[in-house]
C-alpha positions as CSV (number, residue, x, y, z in Angstrom):
1,M,5.5,16.2,4.8
2,L,3.7,18.0,2.0
3,Y,3.9,21.3,3.7
4,L,7.6,20.8,4.7
5,S,8.5,19.8,1.1
6,F,7.2,23.1,-0.2
7,T,9.0,25.2,2.5
8,D,12.4,23.6,1.7
9,I,13.4,23.6,5.3
10,A,16.9,22.7,6.5
11,H,17.4,18.9,7.1
12,Y,14.2,18.1,5.1
13,P,15.3,14.5,4.2
14,T,15.9,13.6,7.9
15,I,12.6,15.1,9.0
16,A,10.7,13.5,6.1
17,I,12.3,10.1,6.8
18,L,11.3,10.4,10.5
19,L,7.7,11.4,9.6
20,F,7.4,8.6,7.0
21,T,8.7,6.1,9.5
22,L,6.3,7.3,12.2
23,G,3.4,7.1,9.7
24,L,4.2,3.6,8.6
25,L,4.6,2.4,12.2
26,T,1.3,3.9,13.2
27,D,-0.3,2.3,10.2
28,I,1.0,-1.1,11.2
29,F,0.1,-0.8,14.9
30,D,-3.4,0.8,14.5
31,G,-4.6,-2.4,12.9
32,I,-2.9,-4.7,15.4
33,I,-4.3,-2.7,18.3
34,A,-7.8,-2.5,16.8
35,R,-7.8,-6.3,16.3
36,R,-6.5,-6.9,19.8
37,L,-9.3,-4.6,21.2
38,G,-11.9,-6.4,19.1
39,I,-13.0,-3.2,17.4
40,S,-11.7,-4.0,13.9
41,T,-14.8,-3.8,11.7
42,Q,-15.3,-4.1,8.0
43,R,-15.9,-0.4,7.8
44,L,-12.7,0.4,9.7
45,R,-10.7,-1.9,7.4
46,R,-12.1,-0.2,4.3
47,L,-11.3,3.2,5.9
48,D,-7.8,1.9,6.7
49,S,-7.1,1.0,3.1
50,S,-8.3,4.4,1.9
51,I,-6.2,6.3,4.5
52,D,-3.2,4.2,3.4
53,Q,-3.7,5.3,-0.2
54,I,-3.9,8.9,0.8
55,F,-0.8,8.6,3.0
56,F,1.4,7.1,0.3
57,I,0.1,9.5,-2.3
58,C,1.1,12.4,0.0
59,V,4.5,10.9,0.6
60,A,5.1,10.4,-3.1
61,I,4.1,14.0,-3.9
62,A,6.3,15.4,-1.1
63,T,9.2,13.2,-2.4
64,Y,8.5,14.3,-6.0
65,I,8.7,18.0,-4.9
66,Q,12.1,17.3,-3.4
67,C,13.4,14.9,-6.1
68,P,11.6,15.7,-9.4
69,V,14.5,14.5,-11.6
70,F,14.3,11.0,-10.1
71,F,10.6,10.7,-10.7
72,Q,10.9,12.1,-14.2
73,S,13.5,9.6,-15.1
74,H,11.3,6.7,-13.9
75,L,8.0,8.1,-15.1
76,T,7.1,5.0,-17.2
77,E,7.5,2.6,-14.4
78,I,5.6,4.9,-12.0
79,I,2.7,5.4,-14.4
80,L,2.5,1.6,-15.0
81,L,2.4,1.0,-11.2
82,I,-0.3,3.7,-10.7
83,S,-2.3,2.2,-13.6
84,F,-2.2,-1.2,-12.0
85,E,-3.3,0.3,-8.7
86,A,-6.2,2.2,-10.3
87,L,-7.2,-1.0,-12.2
88,T,-7.5,-2.9,-8.9
89,Y,-9.8,-0.2,-7.6
90,L,-11.8,-0.1,-10.8
91,I,-12.3,-3.9,-10.9
92,C,-13.4,-3.9,-7.2
93,F,-15.8,-1.0,-7.7
94,I,-17.3,-2.6,-10.8
95,K,-17.7,-6.0,-9.1
96,F,-18.7,-5.0,-5.6
97,K,-19.3,-1.2,-5.5
98,K,-16.7,-1.0,-2.8
99,E,-13.0,-0.1,-2.6
100,V,-10.3,-2.7,-2.2
101,A,-9.4,-3.8,1.3
102,T,-7.9,-7.2,0.9
103,H,-4.8,-6.5,3.0
104,A,-3.0,-9.3,1.3
105,I,0.2,-10.5,2.9
106,S,2.2,-9.9,-0.3
107,S,1.0,-6.3,-0.2
108,K,2.4,-5.9,3.3
109,I,5.7,-7.2,2.1
110,W,5.6,-4.8,-0.9
111,T,4.8,-1.9,1.5
112,L,8.0,-2.6,3.4
113,I,10.1,-2.7,0.2
114,L,8.4,0.4,-1.1
115,F,9.1,2.1,2.3
116,A,12.8,1.2,2.0
117,S,12.9,2.5,-1.6
118,M,11.2,5.7,-0.7
119,I,13.6,6.2,2.2
120,Q,16.5,5.8,-0.2
121,I,14.9,8.3,-2.6
122,M,14.2,10.8,0.2
123,G,17.8,10.6,1.4
124,T,19.6,10.7,-1.9
125,C,17.1,11.5,-4.7
126,D,18.2,8.2,-6.2
127,S,17.5,4.5,-6.0
128,G,18.7,1.6,-8.1
129,W,17.8,-2.0,-7.7
130,L,15.7,-1.4,-4.6
131,F,13.3,0.9,-6.6
132,Q,13.2,-1.7,-9.4
133,I,12.3,-4.4,-6.9
134,A,9.6,-2.1,-5.5
135,I,8.1,-1.5,-8.9
136,Y,8.1,-5.2,-10.0
137,L,6.8,-6.4,-6.6
138,G,4.2,-3.7,-6.7
139,L,3.0,-4.9,-10.1
140,L,2.9,-8.5,-9.0
141,T,1.0,-7.7,-5.8
142,R,-1.5,-5.6,-7.8
143,L,-2.0,-8.6,-10.1
144,E,-2.6,-10.8,-7.1
145,I,-5.2,-8.4,-5.7
146,M,-7.0,-8.3,-9.0
147,A,-7.0,-12.1,-9.0
148,I,-8.4,-12.1,-5.4
149,I,-11.2,-9.7,-6.4
150,I,-12.1,-11.7,-9.5
151,T,-12.0,-15.0,-7.5
152,I,-14.1,-14.1,-4.5
153,R,-17.9,-14.0,-5.0
154,T,-18.8,-11.5,-2.3
155,W,-16.7,-8.5,-1.1
156,T,-14.6,-9.6,1.8
157,N,-11.9,-7.7,3.6
158,D,-8.6,-9.2,4.8
159,V,-8.1,-11.9,2.3
160,P,-4.4,-13.0,2.8
161,S,-3.7,-14.4,-0.6
162,I,-5.1,-15.8,-3.8
163,Y,-5.0,-19.3,-2.2
164,H,-7.3,-18.0,0.5
165,A,-9.6,-16.4,-2.1
166,V,-9.9,-19.8,-3.8
167,Q,-10.8,-21.3,-0.5
168,L,-13.5,-18.7,0.1
169,R,-14.9,-19.2,-3.4
170,K,-15.2,-22.9,-2.5
171,G,-17.1,-22.0,0.6
172,L,-14.3,-23.1,2.9
173,P,-13.2,-21.3,6.0
174,I,-9.8,-19.5,5.9
175,K,-7.3,-19.0,8.6
176,R,-6.2,-15.4,9.1
177,H,-3.2,-14.4,11.1
178,K,-4.4,-12.3,14.0
179,L,-1.5,-9.9,13.8
180,F,-1.8,-9.2,10.1
181,N,-5.4,-9.7,8.9
182,G,-7.4,-11.3,11.7
C-alpha cells in the first residue's frame, strides 16, 4: 500500500481497500489458526501486537499520502490518539520491560470501527461521525489498556478487559474466549 500510494496508480482507492481488508482478515485469522493449532505462544502474541502496529502505521501513512487534507484537518485528534497509544507502550515498558499485548476485546471492537473509518477515508478522503467514533473509542480503549497494565502485577498477554485484570490481580483464574484471546 505504501508503494502504491506513492505511485498514484489508477484505481488506488479500490486496490488499497482490498489490500487493507486482506491485511485485516489475515490478522484476525492468523491468531485464530495459531490458537487452534496450539502454537500460540507468549512470544508469538507479542510479535502479533508489534506487527499489528506496523501494519496500521503503514496503512495510515499510505492513506495520508493520498488524503493529506483530511489528516491535516484532524491533526489534533490524531496526535491525541497517537499520544495515548505511545503512553500505553511507555507504561508497559516502564513496568514490565515488554511491549503491550493485552489483545483486549474492546480493542478488537475499536479495530473494526477504525477499519470502517479508514475504508471511508480511503474511498472519499473524508469521514464524519465514523471517524469521530473511531477517535473516541480509540482513546477509551487506550485508557482501558493503561488500566489493565497498571492493575496486573506481572506481564500477561491476552487480558480481555479491566475486569479480567482485576481478577488476575486477585490471583483468580480468568476465562478467555478461545477465538479471541484464548
